[in-house]
Steps between C-alpha positions, in 0.01 A plus 500: 500500500488427878535144619520307825691191588292192589626186663703377204410713205432868465139603450426800289220731615322690230460874560127477432453270806644749745214756499238223527650363822544849638141593420377180666688578823367856505147372440528255793604780733196708405243256643306628800439313823131463416589290198714256703312198639516448878631172638226249591582537870422873492190463285334284769572645847307217666794269428731742681263509798485119512879473494537760774245317718665164444849629578386693807322188631817295461713767670248532786491122553879487511510789749233343720694175500797679660314689774493293819245536780487314832298180518279532809292236674254583775455260787443450872754434776394254771689336787557129453566277801796273421607242760874565479502876426210645696301765313607554140353781287367359172403702196200359313511594130290406198618188315584711192792655695672164564743504202630844599567452874872489590676513839609849601218687325321756713143513622351825632279405796238752613500482880296818546802724561614805307700294252482133402741250652733350238572131555705270281386165369684231695721254313260210547291301262156615398198318629176479308218569747233401250439521126461880504749601770878478545649531850843665533705523822610854594788617715347610833727808537686740274717798592399482866125499430301184569153385409268455800460129577136413538301217351186715489637796301508522123685769306464601138821486301636579157795297370732633230579197286748627243408704195309461178487697177220737410444297185410198716184684607387520137607143417442292817674166537275192515 
């Protein structure tokens, strides 16, 4: 009579039990795939589509948060008459650009030539011209090229004021 050893005491297996277990295992292997139930996730593909959309939205938002683009502000350059300095070029920008203006940033001034004249923002304090305009002092010359000094001329300019993420376009700051 065959027997197996349990934890502490031997357990005797009856010979009549052996074919029943064997037949049960063989019967389980004979089932077809059509008889097996599908998991709930595969029975409703709309759940899979919703999960894919949610995960792709999260991944896209994270990717857009890492891509940086330049922050540009369009303005006008005018000559300001200062008593102790003579004519000083001033860049007039919208008030929304005020928090982003730093000394040393560049402004591309369109003087009508083939390429714009790049001038740096002077290391001086900002002046608020009015509620909607911020006045920034510019360096008069850069790399041997100078802005024409005239109180009657106005030049369009674009200032590069750092960078911002692509996600900030979708979720603007108040």
